[in-house]
N, C-alpha and C positions, 0 to 999 in steps of 0.2 A: 490555265495560266502556267508559263515556264516557272522555274524555281524562283522563290522569293529571296533574292539577294540584292544588295545595294551595289550596283556595278560601279558607280563613281567612287564609292568608298573603297571598294576592292582595288580598283586601279590605283587609287591614291596610296593605299598600303603597299602595293607592289612597287610603285614608283619610289616610295621612301626607302624600301629595301634595296632598290636598284640605284640609289644615289640621285634620285629626282628624274630619271628617264622613264617616260610614259610609253614611248614606242622606239623600237630599235631602228627601223628603216623609214625613210622619209615618205615614201608613197608605194603604191602597188603598180606594177606593170601588168595590165590585164592579160596581155598575150602570154605572159609567163606565170600566170596565177592559176592555180587549181583549187576549186572548192571540193574538199574531200568529205563526203557524207558517209558516216560510219554506221553500218549495221541496222539501218532502219527497216527491219524485217518483221514479218508476222510474229516470229518467235520471240521478239523483244517488246513488241507493241500490243499484241492481242491479249485480251483478258483471259487469264488462265494459261498463258503460254509458258513453256518451260522456263524462260528467263524473263518474265514480264517486268517491264519497267514503266509503271503507269505514267510517270511524268514525261516519258518520251512521246506520248500521244500529243502532248501540249506544245511541242516544238516543231511539229510538222509544217505549220503555217510559216514560221520564220525560215525554216530550211528551204521551203519552196520559193519564198520571196528572194532569198539570197541566190538560189539557183537561177532564177530568172534574170536577176541583175548580172550575175556572172556571164550568162549567155549573151545578154545584150551588150556587155562590154567587150566581148571577144575572148573571154576566158574559158576555162574547161571545168566541167562538173565531173567528179569522179565518184561513183557510188560503190563503196566496199560492201561485200556481202560475206558475212561469216559462214563458212562452209566446212562440214566434216566429211570424212571419207573413210574407206576401209583402212587407210594408212595411219589412222589416228592412234593405233596401238603403239606407234613410235613416241607418242606424247603421253606416256603412262602416268606421269606425276600429276597431270591435270585430272585425269580420270579418278585418282585416288583422293584428290581434294574435293571433288563433287560428291563422292560417295556411291554406293552400289545402286541406290534407287534413281538418282538423277542422271547418272552417267549414260545408261542406255537410252533414256528418254531424250536427253540432250543430243546425243549423237544421231539418233534417228530423225529428230526434228529438223536438223540443219543439213541433212544429206541433200545433194542437188535434186531438184524436182519435188521435194517435200513442201507441204503447205507452209510450214514455219520458215522454210528457207527463202520463200518469196518476199519481195518488197511489200511494205505496207501499202494498200491500194490507194491511199490518199497522197502518197509521195509522188512528186512530179519528176518523173524520169523520162527524158526526151530521147528520141532515136539517136541523136548525135552525141549523147552523154556517154561517158566511159563507165562500163560495169566491170568490176574486178572481184572475183572470188578469192578469199584469203583463208588460209588454213590455221592461222594463229590469231591472237588478239591484235597484234600490230600488223598493219598491211606491209610494213617494211622489214619484218623479221625475216632472217635469212631462210629462203626457200618457201616462204609462206605464200607469196603471190608474185605476180609480174609488175607490181606497182611501181617499183623504182625504175625499172626498164621502160615502162610505158611513160612515166613522167619525163625521164630523160630524153626519150625520143621526141616529145612534144616541146622540149626546151623549157620545162617548168622548173622554177626555182623558189616559188612562193606558194604556201599552202594556207587555206582557210579551212579550219576543222570544225565540223559540226557532227552530231549524232549521239550515239549511246554505246556504252555507259561512259560518262565523263571520266570516271575513275578506273576504267578498265581499258577497253579497246581504243577509245579516243585518246586517253592519256598515253598509252604505250605507243600508239602511232605517232603522236606529237613528240614524245621523248626521242624516239628513233629518228624521226625526221630532222630534228635540230642537230642531232649528233652526226647526220649525214649531210649537214650544211644547207638544208632547206631553211627558208625564212618562214617561220611557223607563227600562225596567228589562230587563236581559239575564239570561237563565238560564244560568248557567255550565256546568251539566252537562246541558243540553238544547240545546246548540249543538255543531256539529262542523266541523272544518277538516281539512286533509290531514296535519297534524302537530300534536303537543302544543305545539311552540314557536310555530307561527303562531297557534294557538288562544289561548294565554295572552297573547301579545304584544298581540293584538287586543283581548282583554278588558281588559287594563290601560289601553290607550288609550281605550276606550269608558268605562271606569269613571272615568278621570281627568276627562274632559270631558263626555261625552254621556249617560251612563246610570248607574244604580245596579246593583249585581251581587248576584244572589241565587241560591241553589240551588233545585232543584225542591222539596225537603222544606220549605225555609223558606217558599216561596210557598204550597204546599198547606196548611201549618199556619196561615199568616196568613189565607188566604182562608176556612178552615174556622172559625177563631176570631174573625174580624173584628177582630183586634187587631194592632197593629203589632209586628213582630219585628225586632230589630236583627240585621243580617247577621253571621253567625259570622266 
């Protein structure tokens, strides 16, 4: 099961902080919408992996459902893939934070072609979906990937964010996206962290300032009906 949080109560708390506003934009234009799936790779989902997030295995079904709905509506699925390289010495602070034991294991695990770098086998990635390797937590961090350029080339202005970790790569991508003027939406039951508390705390912060919050069911229904649905 995905994280045990009360989505309706969370949205209500966010709305109260936002002066009663539950959603920022009236509806989604599928042609300008991208579902951004963050780092659903073996290195985060497999038991015993360098950065295992057990809860991430429980959200694969919701991510796949939303990916199918996005394809059917004419939107774009973007699969971000955390990637290390020999250039990571330039990011020396991160290495110091992980420590001497985890740093080399982490770096080797997410090198292109490594087993942990590959997408989780149950993840539904179609041939026409966009796969983007990123060298930092955020796909929109300067020089981290081609994500912004690729989205702009497709005319994308709206993002639906799913994946892991809620409070790391998903959060940093959402924060950067909003500050780059994307319309950001976070899928509360298709993101995963290491605990319910970390997950919910991050969603509240994102909902207050950076994004609107929706469930998978809400987004699938809205994309299928092409009509705006107020978050529960």
